[in-house]
Every structure is written in structure tokens, then in C-alpha cells.
C-alpha positions as CSV (number, residue, x, y, z in Angstrom):
1,M,-14.6,9.1,-9.4
2,P,-15.3,10.6,-6.0
3,A,-13.7,13.8,-5.0
4,A,-10.4,13.8,-3.1
5,T,-11.7,13.7,0.4
6,E,-9.5,14.4,3.4
7,P,-9.3,10.7,4.4
8,Y,-8.3,9.8,0.8
9,L,-5.6,12.5,0.8
10,R,-4.2,11.1,4.1
11,I,-4.2,7.6,2.6
12,W,-2.5,8.7,-0.6
13,H,0.1,10.6,1.4
14,T,0.9,7.5,3.5
15,V,1.1,5.2,0.6
16,K,3.6,7.5,-1.1
17,L,5.9,7.1,1.9
18,I,6.3,3.3,1.5
19,P,9.9,2.9,0.5
20,V,11.1,0.9,-2.5
21,G,11.6,-2.8,-1.5
22,R,9.0,-2.6,1.3
23,V,5.3,-3.4,1.6
24,A,2.5,-2.5,3.9
25,S,-1.0,-3.9,4.5
26,Y,-4.2,-2.1,3.9
27,G,-4.9,-2.0,7.6
28,Q,-1.4,-0.7,8.4
29,I,-1.9,2.1,5.9
30,A,-5.3,2.9,7.5
31,D,-3.7,3.0,11.0
32,L,-0.8,5.2,9.9
33,A,-3.2,7.5,8.1
34,G,-5.1,8.0,11.4
35,L,-8.0,5.9,10.1
36,P,-7.9,2.7,12.3
37,G,-10.3,0.0,11.1
38,R,-10.7,1.5,7.7
39,A,-8.6,-1.0,5.6
40,R,-11.4,-1.2,3.0
41,M,-11.3,2.5,2.6
42,V,-7.6,2.2,1.7
43,G,-8.5,-0.1,-1.2
44,K,-11.2,2.4,-2.4
45,A,-8.8,5.3,-2.1
46,L,-6.2,3.6,-4.1
47,Q,-8.7,2.7,-6.8
48,A,-9.8,6.4,-6.9
49,A,-6.3,7.9,-7.0
50,P,-5.6,10.1,-10.0
51,K,-3.1,8.4,-12.4
52,H,-0.8,11.4,-12.4
53,M,-0.1,10.8,-8.6
54,Q,1.8,7.6,-9.6
55,L,1.2,6.0,-6.2
56,P,3.1,2.9,-5.4
57,W,-0.2,1.0,-5.0
58,H,1.6,-2.3,-5.7
59,R,3.3,-2.1,-2.3
60,V,0.0,-2.5,-0.5
61,L,-1.1,-6.1,0.3
62,R,-3.6,-8.0,2.5
63,S,-2.7,-8.4,6.1
64,N,-1.5,-12.0,5.4
65,G,0.9,-10.7,2.7
66,H,-1.3,-11.9,-0.2
67,I,-1.9,-9.8,-3.3
68,A,-5.6,-8.8,-3.1
69,F,-6.4,-9.2,-6.8
70,P,-7.6,-12.6,-8.2
71,V,-4.7,-15.0,-8.9
72,G,-3.6,-14.9,-12.5
73,S,-5.5,-11.7,-13.2
74,E,-3.8,-9.0,-15.3
75,T,-3.7,-6.7,-12.2
76,A,-2.3,-9.4,-10.0
77,E,0.4,-10.2,-12.5
78,E,1.3,-6.5,-12.8
79,Q,1.5,-6.1,-9.0
80,K,3.6,-9.2,-8.8
81,G,6.0,-8.0,-11.5
82,R,6.3,-4.5,-9.9
83,L,7.1,-6.1,-6.5
84,Q,9.7,-8.4,-8.1
85,S,11.3,-5.5,-9.9
86,E,12.0,-4.1,-6.4
87,D,13.6,-7.3,-5.4
88,I,10.7,-8.4,-3.2
89,V,10.2,-12.2,-3.3
90,V,6.6,-13.1,-4.3
91,L,5.7,-16.8,-3.9
92,K,2.3,-18.0,-4.9
93,Y,1.1,-14.3,-4.9
94,R,2.3,-13.8,-1.4
95,V,5.0,-11.8,0.2
96,R,6.5,-12.7,3.6
97,L,5.7,-9.7,5.6
98,V,8.3,-10.6,8.2
99,D,10.9,-10.0,5.5
100,Y,9.5,-7.0,3.7
101,Q,7.0,-5.1,5.8
102,W,7.6,-1.4,6.1
103,Q,8.3,-0.4,9.7
104,P,8.5,3.4,9.8
105,D,10.9,4.7,12.3
106,L,10.2,7.5,14.8
107,A,11.3,10.3,12.4
108,E,9.0,9.0,9.6
109,L,6.1,8.9,12.1
110,L,6.7,12.4,13.4
111,F,7.6,14.2,10.2
112,G,6.6,12.1,7.2
113,L,3.2,11.2,8.4
114,A,2.3,14.7,9.7
115,F,-1.0,15.7,8.1
């Protein structure tokens, strides 16, 4: 596992801020973490995150609202179940972002995302 680099720490911090019942896209997390255009890095950072951090990785989706794992895979099923346990509707492994996407307010942007 790679060391916790500064960009990874920023990504992990941002993912921790996603509220229960909300989702964000990989690209949105990258943007909010000050890493525009680094959506793939978000996926790698989530994969490298220490288990003890208990990141809400399941709240991060593709930009179209789809779960990124192969349909029917154990991880996709786990993510789907975790989202549904937060009352997020998942149809065909997709979440309607218009209904559930996290839109941080100004206070969250100024204070929660401060690095």
C-alpha cells in the first residue's frame, strides 16, 4: 500500500465529510479536495485507505450516478446495500444524482474543507 500522500489525505478528509444519505462523484471529490481532473486518483486513494479510517467509500459514485464496481460483484452489492441502508434509492446500480448528490454549503466549503 502506498504511503499516505498529501493528496490522498485531502481526498480522505473530503470523503469523510459526505453526509449520510448523500453521494458524490469521484470528480466532485477531486475538485473539492483541490485536485481538479484527478477523479481516478480518488478511486486509488479510496482503495489505499486504511481500514481503521472507516471512510464512507460507498457514497462515492461515477459522474453518471452508477456504482463503479462490476454489476453483481460482491463489492457492488455491498455498496448498493450500504446506500440503501441510508435510504438512498439505487435502481439498476445507479443513484439519481439530482436527488441525492451532496451540495456542500458555504460553511462546509470554508471550514470543513479547509486543509
